[in-house]
N, CA, C and O atoms as CSV, one atom per row, in Angstrom:
chain,resi,resn,atom,element,x,y,z
A,1,MET,N,N,-6.557,28.867,-8.367
A,1,MET,CA,C,-7.158,28.525,-7.135
A,1,MET,C,C,-7.963,26.933,-7.617
A,1,MET,O,O,-8.653,26.923,-8.636
A,2,ALA,N,N,-7.804,25.776,-6.862
A,2,ALA,CA,C,-7.988,24.471,-6.860
A,2,ALA,C,C,-9.684,24.577,-7.309
A,2,ALA,O,O,-10.354,25.464,-6.781
A,3,ASN,N,N,-10.366,23.574,-8.363
A,3,ASN,CA,C,-11.571,23.237,-8.381
A,3,ASN,C,C,-12.298,22.308,-7.630
A,3,ASN,O,O,-13.523,22.329,-7.745
A,4,SER,N,N,-11.682,21.360,-6.757
A,4,SER,CA,C,-12.422,20.537,-6.416
A,4,SER,C,C,-11.552,20.382,-4.737
A,4,SER,O,O,-10.433,20.766,-4.396
A,5,LEU,N,N,-12.495,19.753,-4.067
A,5,LEU,CA,C,-12.088,18.982,-2.423
A,5,LEU,C,C,-12.963,17.561,-2.698
A,5,LEU,O,O,-14.122,17.280,-3.004
A,6,ILE,N,N,-11.878,16.932,-2.443
A,6,ILE,CA,C,-12.394,15.323,-2.337
A,6,ILE,C,C,-12.124,14.782,-0.802
A,6,ILE,O,O,-11.017,14.977,-0.300
A,7,SER,N,N,-12.950,14.234,-0.216
A,7,SER,CA,C,-12.623,13.575,0.955
A,7,SER,C,C,-12.908,12.124,0.914
A,7,SER,O,O,-13.979,11.710,0.471
A,8,ILE,N,N,-11.949,11.309,1.377
A,8,ILE,CA,C,-11.729,9.855,1.052
A,8,ILE,C,C,-11.382,9.170,2.493
A,8,ILE,O,O,-10.461,9.550,3.215
A,9,GLN,N,N,-12.224,8.154,2.774
A,9,GLN,CA,C,-12.064,7.507,3.858
A,9,GLN,C,C,-11.461,5.786,2.949
A,9,GLN,O,O,-12.139,5.292,2.049
A,10,ILE,N,N,-10.500,5.324,3.305
A,10,ILE,CA,C,-9.965,4.292,2.443
A,10,ILE,C,C,-9.877,3.166,3.854
A,10,ILE,O,O,-9.359,3.385,4.949
A,11,ILE,N,N,-10.609,1.871,3.348
A,11,ILE,CA,C,-10.857,0.618,4.027
A,11,ILE,C,C,-10.520,-0.770,3.205
A,11,ILE,O,O,-11.340,-1.512,2.665
A,12,PRO,N,N,-9.067,-0.917,3.260
A,12,PRO,CA,C,-8.525,-2.186,3.031
A,12,PRO,C,C,-9.114,-3.562,3.598
A,12,PRO,O,O,-9.559,-3.523,4.745
A,13,LYS,N,N,-9.150,-4.547,3.033
A,13,LYS,CA,C,-9.222,-5.651,3.563
A,13,LYS,C,C,-8.079,-6.054,3.984
A,13,LYS,O,O,-7.243,-6.098,3.081
A,14,THR,N,N,-7.655,-6.412,5.146
A,14,THR,CA,C,-6.308,-6.906,5.305
A,14,THR,C,C,-6.361,-8.370,5.652
A,14,THR,O,O,-7.338,-9.070,5.919
A,15,LYS,N,N,-4.973,-8.692,5.579
A,15,LYS,CA,C,-4.886,-10.266,5.593
A,15,LYS,C,C,-5.221,-10.504,6.996
A,15,LYS,O,O,-5.161,-9.613,7.844
A,16,ASP,N,N,-5.660,-12.003,7.299
A,16,ASP,CA,C,-6.060,-12.373,8.859
A,16,ASP,C,C,-6.532,-11.373,9.406
A,16,ASP,O,O,-6.399,-11.458,10.627
A,17,GLY,N,N,-7.130,-10.265,9.016
A,17,GLY,CA,C,-7.827,-9.399,10.208
A,17,GLY,C,C,-6.819,-8.353,10.876
A,17,GLY,O,O,-6.829,-7.811,11.981
A,18,GLU,N,N,-6.062,-8.286,9.932
A,18,GLU,CA,C,-4.548,-7.682,10.835
A,18,GLU,C,C,-5.034,-5.958,10.851
A,18,GLU,O,O,-6.009,-5.587,10.198
A,19,ASP,N,N,-4.360,-5.179,11.533
A,19,ASP,CA,C,-4.771,-3.930,11.775
A,19,ASP,C,C,-4.861,-3.098,10.197
A,19,ASP,O,O,-4.293,-3.487,9.176
A,20,VAL,N,N,-5.591,-2.063,10.304
A,20,VAL,CA,C,-5.657,-1.360,9.199
A,20,VAL,C,C,-4.683,0.011,8.977
A,20,VAL,O,O,-4.407,0.589,7.925
A,21,ILE,N,N,-4.257,0.318,10.398
A,21,ILE,CA,C,-3.842,1.716,10.239
A,21,ILE,C,C,-2.710,1.988,9.544
A,21,ILE,O,O,-2.471,2.993,8.874
A,22,PRO,N,N,-1.697,0.588,9.831
A,22,PRO,CA,C,-0.345,0.809,8.616
A,22,PRO,C,C,-0.937,1.296,7.164
A,22,PRO,O,O,-0.392,2.227,6.572
A,23,TYR,N,N,-1.979,0.679,6.669
A,23,TYR,CA,C,-2.340,0.682,5.695
A,23,TYR,C,C,-2.906,2.149,5.442
A,23,TYR,O,O,-2.842,2.777,4.385
A,24,VAL,N,N,-3.319,2.445,6.318
A,24,VAL,CA,C,-4.176,4.313,6.271
A,24,VAL,C,C,-3.204,5.229,6.052
A,24,VAL,O,O,-3.208,6.205,5.302
A,25,ASP,N,N,-2.110,4.686,7.012
A,25,ASP,CA,C,-0.731,5.446,7.116
A,25,ASP,C,C,-0.127,5.664,5.555
A,25,ASP,O,O,-0.009,6.781,5.050
A,26,GLU,N,N,0.196,4.545,4.955
A,26,GLU,CA,C,0.644,4.390,3.609
A,26,GLU,C,C,-0.189,5.256,2.599
A,26,GLU,O,O,0.330,6.056,1.820
A,27,ALA,N,N,-1.640,4.994,2.701
A,27,ALA,CA,C,-2.422,6.009,1.534
A,27,ALA,C,C,-2.376,7.182,2.049
A,27,ALA,O,O,-2.269,8.057,1.189
A,28,ILE,N,N,-2.425,7.670,3.439
A,28,ILE,CA,C,-2.219,9.103,3.581
A,28,ILE,C,C,-0.851,9.732,3.045
A,28,ILE,O,O,-0.752,10.835,2.509
A,29,SER,N,N,0.360,8.678,3.329
A,29,SER,CA,C,1.627,9.159,2.550
A,29,SER,C,C,1.636,9.359,1.100
A,29,SER,O,O,2.302,10.272,0.613
A,30,ILE,N,N,1.031,8.670,0.474
A,30,ILE,CA,C,0.666,8.839,-0.910
A,30,ILE,C,C,0.207,10.346,-1.486
A,30,ILE,O,O,0.577,11.070,-2.411
A,31,ILE,N,N,-0.851,10.419,-0.378
A,31,ILE,CA,C,-1.405,12.027,-0.762
A,31,ILE,C,C,-0.274,13.067,-0.166
A,31,ILE,O,O,-0.194,14.234,-0.549
A,32,GLU,N,N,0.580,12.485,0.817
A,32,GLU,CA,C,1.353,13.953,0.841
A,32,GLU,C,C,2.384,13.789,-0.121
A,32,GLU,O,O,2.711,14.767,-0.794
A,33,ALA,N,N,2.909,12.757,-0.272
A,33,ALA,CA,C,4.040,12.753,-1.728
A,33,ALA,C,C,3.535,13.495,-2.985
A,33,ALA,O,O,4.311,13.931,-3.835
A,34,SER,N,N,1.947,13.636,-3.070
A,34,SER,CA,C,1.262,14.142,-4.246
A,34,SER,C,C,1.837,15.828,-4.232
A,34,SER,O,O,2.187,16.382,-5.274
A,35,GLY,N,N,1.862,16.495,-2.923
A,35,GLY,CA,C,2.150,17.678,-3.098
A,35,GLY,C,C,0.950,18.252,-2.887
A,35,GLY,O,O,1.038,19.371,-2.381
A,36,VAL,N,N,-0.465,17.753,-3.167
A,36,VAL,CA,C,-1.597,18.503,-2.715
A,36,VAL,C,C,-1.712,18.816,-1.590
A,36,VAL,O,O,-1.208,18.155,-0.683
A,37,LYS,N,N,-2.686,20.339,-1.319
A,37,LYS,CA,C,-3.142,20.543,0.236
A,37,LYS,C,C,-4.225,19.439,0.626
A,37,LYS,O,O,-5.095,19.110,-0.181
A,38,TYR,N,N,-4.117,18.789,2.116
A,38,TYR,CA,C,-4.815,18.114,2.452
A,38,TYR,C,C,-4.997,17.974,4.101
A,38,TYR,O,O,-3.998,18.055,4.816
A,39,GLU,N,N,-5.889,17.829,4.486
A,39,GLU,CA,C,-6.105,17.730,6.269
A,39,GLU,C,C,-6.639,16.028,6.416
A,39,GLU,O,O,-7.299,15.443,5.557
A,40,VAL,N,N,-6.260,15.553,7.465
A,40,VAL,CA,C,-6.485,14.074,7.872
A,40,VAL,C,C,-7.440,14.640,9.104
A,40,VAL,O,O,-7.164,15.457,9.982
A,41,HIS,N,N,-8.392,14.071,8.905
A,41,HIS,CA,C,-9.896,13.997,10.173
A,41,HIS,C,C,-9.888,12.737,10.523
A,41,HIS,O,O,-9.420,11.888,9.765
A,42,PRO,N,N,-10.401,12.429,11.718
A,42,PRO,CA,C,-10.565,11.642,12.598
A,42,PRO,C,C,-11.087,9.993,11.243
A,42,PRO,O,O,-10.696,8.827,11.309
A,43,LEU,N,N,-11.872,10.525,10.398
A,43,LEU,CA,C,-12.732,9.385,9.659
A,43,LEU,C,C,-12.472,9.290,8.165
A,43,LEU,O,O,-12.910,8.424,7.407
A,44,GLU,N,N,-11.493,10.580,7.786
A,44,GLU,CA,C,-11.593,10.411,6.742
A,44,GLU,C,C,-10.240,11.810,6.435
A,44,GLU,O,O,-9.801,12.586,7.284
A,45,THR,N,N,-9.831,11.724,4.837
A,45,THR,CA,C,-8.615,12.840,4.827
A,45,THR,C,C,-9.649,13.737,3.544
A,45,THR,O,O,-10.555,13.358,2.802
A,46,THR,N,N,-9.098,14.809,3.718
A,46,THR,CA,C,-9.583,15.880,2.841
A,46,THR,C,C,-8.638,16.349,1.860
A,46,THR,O,O,-7.587,16.672,2.412
A,47,MET,N,N,-8.617,16.515,0.545
A,47,MET,CA,C,-7.671,16.841,-0.391
A,47,MET,C,C,-8.471,18.176,-1.026
A,47,MET,O,O,-9.674,18.438,-1.043
A,48,GLU,N,N,-7.380,18.868,-1.510
A,48,GLU,CA,C,-7.684,20.292,-2.331
A,48,GLU,C,C,-7.267,20.300,-3.675
A,48,GLU,O,O,-6.159,20.820,-3.542
A,49,GLY,N,N,-7.372,20.120,-4.665
A,49,GLY,CA,C,-6.698,20.440,-5.762
A,49,GLY,C,C,-7.504,20.276,-7.170
A,49,GLY,O,O,-8.640,20.697,-6.952
A,50,GLU,N,N,-7.416,19.924,-8.269
A,50,GLU,CA,C,-7.723,19.905,-9.430
A,50,GLU,C,C,-8.345,18.644,-9.718
A,50,GLU,O,O,-7.612,17.656,-9.687
A,51,LEU,N,N,-9.730,18.472,-10.030
A,51,LEU,CA,C,-10.319,16.972,-10.062
A,51,LEU,C,C,-9.561,15.824,-10.605
A,51,LEU,O,O,-9.335,14.817,-9.933
A,52,HIS,N,N,-9.110,16.008,-12.012
A,52,HIS,CA,C,-8.447,14.781,-12.569
A,52,HIS,C,C,-7.114,14.644,-11.213
A,52,HIS,O,O,-7.136,13.695,-10.428
A,53,GLU,N,N,-6.299,15.473,-11.159
A,53,GLU,CA,C,-5.474,15.129,-10.183
A,53,GLU,C,C,-5.608,14.588,-9.010
A,53,GLU,O,O,-4.607,14.005,-8.595
A,54,LEU,N,N,-6.706,14.597,-8.212
A,54,LEU,CA,C,-7.116,14.000,-6.713
A,54,LEU,C,C,-7.519,13.058,-7.267
A,54,LEU,O,O,-7.226,12.096,-6.558
A,55,LEU,N,N,-8.208,12.624,-8.433
A,55,LEU,CA,C,-8.856,11.174,-8.403
A,55,LEU,C,C,-7.733,10.084,-8.759
A,55,LEU,O,O,-7.672,8.902,-8.423
A,56,ASN,N,N,-6.748,10.958,-9.649
A,56,ASN,CA,C,-5.279,10.084,-9.676
A,56,ASN,C,C,-4.719,9.492,-8.495
A,56,ASN,O,O,-4.277,8.367,-8.262
A,57,ILE,N,N,-4.854,10.566,-7.787
A,57,ILE,CA,C,-4.243,10.048,-6.427
A,57,ILE,C,C,-5.228,9.165,-5.521
A,57,ILE,O,O,-4.787,8.793,-4.433
A,58,ILE,N,N,-6.349,8.854,-5.839
A,58,ILE,CA,C,-7.226,7.812,-5.368
A,58,ILE,C,C,-7.003,6.336,-5.774
A,58,ILE,O,O,-7.027,5.294,-5.121
A,59,VAL,N,N,-6.716,6.684,-7.440
A,59,VAL,CA,C,-6.127,5.404,-7.951
A,59,VAL,C,C,-5.078,4.630,-7.407
A,59,VAL,O,O,-5.162,3.431,-7.143
A,60,LYS,N,N,-3.932,5.464,-7.220
A,60,LYS,CA,C,-2.495,5.292,-6.618
A,60,LYS,C,C,-2.769,4.544,-5.202
A,60,LYS,O,O,-2.272,3.480,-4.831
A,61,MET,N,N,-3.584,5.283,-4.584
A,61,MET,CA,C,-4.147,4.727,-3.011
A,61,MET,C,C,-4.417,3.517,-3.108
A,61,MET,O,O,-3.677,2.673,-2.600
A,62,ASN,N,N,-5.759,3.125,-3.917
A,62,ASN,CA,C,-6.051,1.950,-4.207
A,62,ASN,C,C,-5.431,0.977,-4.832
A,62,ASN,O,O,-5.995,-0.117,-4.869
A,63,GLU,N,N,-4.367,1.113,-5.353
A,63,GLU,CA,C,-3.305,0.268,-6.253
A,63,GLU,C,C,-2.482,-0.101,-4.975
A,63,GLU,O,O,-2.437,-1.268,-4.587
A,64,ARG,N,N,-1.916,0.781,-4.413
A,64,ARG,CA,C,-1.135,0.815,-3.101
A,64,ARG,C,C,-1.404,-0.532,-2.416
A,64,ARG,O,O,-0.655,-1.509,-2.388
A,65,MET,N,N,-2.742,-0.376,-1.815
A,65,MET,CA,C,-3.245,-1.331,-0.876
A,65,MET,C,C,-3.503,-2.559,-1.280
A,65,MET,O,O,-3.997,-3.280,-0.414
A,66,ILE,N,N,-3.297,-3.111,-2.502
A,66,ILE,CA,C,-3.210,-4.298,-3.455
A,66,ILE,C,C,-1.809,-4.703,-3.276
A,66,ILE,O,O,-1.542,-5.795,-2.775
A,67,GLU,N,N,-0.867,-3.851,-3.674
A,67,GLU,CA,C,0.500,-4.023,-3.698
A,67,GLU,C,C,0.952,-4.542,-1.866
A,67,GLU,O,O,1.843,-5.345,-1.590
A,68,LEU,N,N,0.212,-3.946,-1.027
A,68,LEU,CA,C,0.864,-4.456,0.360
A,68,LEU,C,C,0.088,-5.422,0.720
A,68,LEU,O,O,0.258,-5.753,1.893
A,69,GLY,N,N,-0.904,-6.150,0.009
A,69,GLY,CA,C,-1.619,-7.680,0.238
A,69,GLY,C,C,-2.909,-7.421,0.538
A,69,GLY,O,O,-3.392,-8.431,1.048
A,70,SER,N,N,-3.722,-6.513,0.461
A,70,SER,CA,C,-5.026,-6.483,0.516
A,70,SER,C,C,-5.717,-7.056,-0.546
A,70,SER,O,O,-5.290,-6.710,-1.647
A,71,SER,N,N,-6.863,-7.999,-0.548
A,71,SER,CA,C,-7.382,-8.540,-1.454
A,71,SER,C,C,-8.695,-8.011,-2.035
A,71,SER,O,O,-9.467,-8.653,-2.746
A,72,ASN,N,N,-8.855,-6.537,-1.559
A,72,ASN,CA,C,-9.865,-5.457,-1.877
A,72,ASN,C,C,-10.094,-4.618,-1.255
A,72,ASN,O,O,-9.961,-4.865,-0.057
A,73,VAL,N,N,-10.530,-3.259,-1.583
A,73,VAL,CA,C,-10.208,-2.062,-1.173
A,73,VAL,C,C,-11.656,-1.270,-1.104
A,73,VAL,O,O,-12.054,-0.976,-2.231
A,74,ILE,N,N,-12.294,-0.971,-0.323
A,74,ILE,CA,C,-13.649,0.165,-0.269
A,74,ILE,C,C,-12.779,1.475,-0.150
A,74,ILE,O,O,-11.842,1.640,0.632
A,75,SER,N,N,-13.285,2.410,-1.109
A,75,SER,CA,C,-13.127,3.533,-0.530
A,75,SER,C,C,-14.396,4.495,-0.889
A,75,SER,O,O,-15.049,4.604,-1.927
A,76,GLN,N,N,-14.487,5.128,0.332
A,76,GLN,CA,C,-15.489,5.904,0.582
A,76,GLN,C,C,-15.529,7.177,0.115
A,76,GLN,O,O,-15.005,7.855,0.998
A,77,VAL,N,N,-15.958,8.087,-1.045
A,77,VAL,CA,C,-15.465,9.249,-1.469
A,77,VAL,C,C,-16.506,10.172,-1.532
A,77,VAL,O,O,-17.630,9.760,-1.818
A,78,LYS,N,N,-16.228,11.887,-1.212
A,78,LYS,CA,C,-17.398,12.868,-1.586
A,78,LYS,C,C,-16.395,14.161,-2.206
A,78,LYS,O,O,-15.402,14.672,-1.688
A,79,ILE,N,N,-17.064,14.462,-3.503
A,79,ILE,CA,C,-16.147,15.089,-3.938
A,79,ILE,C,C,-17.229,16.583,-4.082
A,79,ILE,O,O,-18.431,16.558,-4.346
A,80,LEU,N,N,-16.503,17.635,-3.860
A,80,LEU,CA,C,-17.304,18.748,-4.515
A,80,LEU,C,C,-16.280,19.561,-5.244
A,80,LEU,O,O,-15.255,20.126,-4.862
A,81,TYR,N,N,-17.052,19.418,-6.777
A,81,TYR,CA,C,-16.485,20.172,-7.885
A,81,TYR,C,C,-16.825,21.570,-8.136
A,81,TYR,O,O,-18.019,21.599,-8.433
A,82,GLN,N,N,-16.394,22.569,-8.150
A,82,GLN,CA,C,-16.812,24.015,-8.475
A,82,GLN,C,C,-15.564,24.444,-9.241
A,82,GLN,O,O,-14.437,24.649,-8.790
A,83,PRO,N,N,-16.032,24.543,-10.572
A,83,PRO,CA,C,-14.997,25.103,-11.630
A,83,PRO,C,C,-14.419,26.422,-11.337
A,83,PRO,O,O,-13.232,26.629,-11.587
A,84,GLN,N,N,-15.283,27.465,-10.749
A,84,GLN,CA,C,-14.712,28.838,-10.487
A,84,GLN,C,C,-13.670,28.480,-9.228
A,84,GLN,O,O,-12.764,29.307,-9.131
A,85,GLY,N,N,-13.650,27.847,-8.655
A,85,GLY,CA,C,-12.488,27.263,-7.444
A,85,GLY,C,C,-13.069,27.413,-6.058
A,85,GLY,O,O,-13.909,28.232,-5.683
A,86,ILE,N,N,-12.574,26.644,-5.499
A,86,ILE,CA,C,-12.832,26.249,-4.410
A,86,ILE,C,C,-11.654,26.062,-3.371
A,86,ILE,O,O,-10.580,25.778,-3.902
A,87,THR,N,N,-11.646,26.173,-1.925
A,87,THR,CA,C,-10.695,25.856,-1.152
A,87,THR,C,C,-11.487,25.354,0.357
A,87,THR,O,O,-12.628,25.723,0.635
A,88,MET,N,N,-10.598,24.392,1.309
A,88,MET,CA,C,-11.144,24.021,2.334
A,88,MET,C,C,-11.352,25.218,3.310
A,88,MET,O,O,-12.222,25.280,4.179
A,89,THR,N,N,-10.452,26.117,3.034
A,89,THR,CA,C,-10.755,27.586,3.918
A,89,THR,C,C,-12.157,28.226,3.580
A,89,THR,O,O,-12.771,28.830,4.460
A,90,ASN,N,N,-12.545,28.125,2.603
A,90,ASN,CA,C,-13.744,28.885,2.521
A,90,ASN,C,C,-14.744,28.309,2.769
A,90,ASN,O,O,-15.820,28.902,2.694
A,91,LEU,N,N,-14.664,26.916,3.154
A,91,LEU,CA,C,-15.923,26.348,3.664
A,91,LEU,C,C,-15.855,26.296,5.171
A,91,LEU,O,O,-16.837,25.877,5.784
A,92,THR,N,N,-14.784,26.684,5.812
A,92,THR,CA,C,-14.445,26.156,7.193
A,92,THR,C,C,-14.272,27.406,7.946
A,92,THR,O,O,-14.485,27.501,9.154
A,93,GLU,N,N,-13.832,28.465,7.098
A,93,GLU,CA,C,-13.314,29.664,7.903
A,93,GLU,C,C,-13.901,30.211,8.936
A,93,GLU,O,O,-13.247,30.753,9.827
A,94,LYS,N,N,-15.297,30.133,8.943
A,94,LYS,CA,C,-16.266,30.764,9.795
A,94,LYS,C,C,-16.258,29.984,11.250
A,94,LYS,O,O,-16.670,30.493,12.292
A,95,TYR,N,N,-15.613,28.411,11.107
A,95,TYR,CA,C,-15.631,27.865,12.322
A,95,TYR,C,C,-14.362,27.886,12.924
A,95,TYR,O,O,-14.215,27.192,13.929
A,96,ARG,N,N,-13.131,28.752,12.376
A,96,ARG,CA,C,-11.808,28.504,13.171
A,96,ARG,C,C,-11.828,30.184,13.549
A,96,ARG,O,O,-10.732,30.715,13.725
A,97,GLN,N,N,-12.512,30.644,13.618
A,97,GLN,CA,C,-12.250,31.921,14.381
A,97,GLN,C,C,-12.577,31.962,15.793
A,97,GLN,O,O,-12.376,32.987,16.444
């Protein structure tokens, strides 16, 4: 069982104020390629997995934004670390019935 949930909102500074959605789509594709369980929400994406693995994904997301031409990136991150195990379902199942 995973030991962490991390929600991230990535906000790249784009060239000449261009739309950030293609950048955000690229960030989400990095999460998808990682193979971790995740859910996209309107203002953030939540990932489920091992803490170190999820943090490494965030590093890759930020680095990719710079590769795409962002001069800087703000990453707003929320972390739930629970060594005995946690899943998104554990936290939300009562709302999904």
